[in-house]
N, C-alpha and C positions, 0 to 999 in steps of 0.2 A: 537363468534359473528364476522360476516364479514359485511363490509360496501362497497357498490358499488354506482356508480353515473351514471345516464343516463339522456337523454333529448330528447324531440321531437322538430324538427325544426318548426319555425313559419309557414312555407309553407308546412307542412305535408299534404298529400293528403286528409286526413279525415277532415281537418280544414274547407274546403269549404262546406261540406255538413252536418257537425255534430257540431254545428248548425249554419246556416248562420247568421252572425252578432254577434254571441255569441259562438264562437267555443270552444269545449271541446274535449279532447282526449277520444275516446270510452273506456269504462271499459274493454272490451275484449282485446283491444290493449295494455292497461296498464298492465293487468294481463299477457298477452303473453310476453311482453318485460321483465317483472319481472322474469318470469319463465325461459326465455332464458338466462338472465344474471346470474341467480343462476346455471343453467346447465353449462354454460361456466366456471364459477368460480370454480365449483367442479369437472369438467370433467365428468359430467353425461349426460345421454340421457333420458329425461322423455318420458314415453310411451304416445302415443296418447290416449286420454280419461282418463288421469291421475286424480285420485281423489284429488280434491283441494277444500278447503273451502276458500272463500274470502268475505270480506266485504269492500265495497267502501264507504268511509266516506266524501270525498270532491272532487270536480272536479279538473282535471289537464288540463291546457290549453296548446295549442301549444306554444313552446318557453320556457316552464317551465323546469327546471332541477329538477330531483327528486332523492332522495337517496333510496337505497334498503338496509335494514339491515336484515340479516337472521342468524338463529342459528339452528344447528342440535340438535335435542332433543334426550334424552336417548332412546326414543322409535324408533328412526331412522327417524322420520318425520322431516320436515324442516319448521320452523315457520318464517314468513317474515312480515316486516312492511315497507311501502313506505311513504315518506314524501316530501313535497315541503316546504323548509325552516323548520319552526317549526310546520307546519300543517300536521298531519297524513292524508294521502289520501287513503291508502289501507292497510288492514291487512289480513293475511291468513296463511294457513298451507298446505303443500304438503305432501301427504301420501307416505312414503318411500317404502312400499311393492310393489308399482306399478312402481318402478324405474327399468330401464334397465341397463345393464352394459355399460361402455363406449365403443364407436365404435372403 
């Protein structure tokens, strides 16, 4: 199991339009940041169109710090969970067979 930490600044460009007066980080951005963090940690390069299953459980707001916990499964897939404090905000799995070799 590996644990990483990331955050989105209060003034992140998506905050102004998603949604005005009640900003949340778009799910696609949260997922992208999560996958990039896992890639960097493992020295991998995920292929575009990577098979990923993801479930968004709670909104993340600009300024939130979130943790990414991931584990490489015996199948070669990578299971991940993201949380803000004690609240799980995202869970998912990246399918290993679509991974590229490190660049």
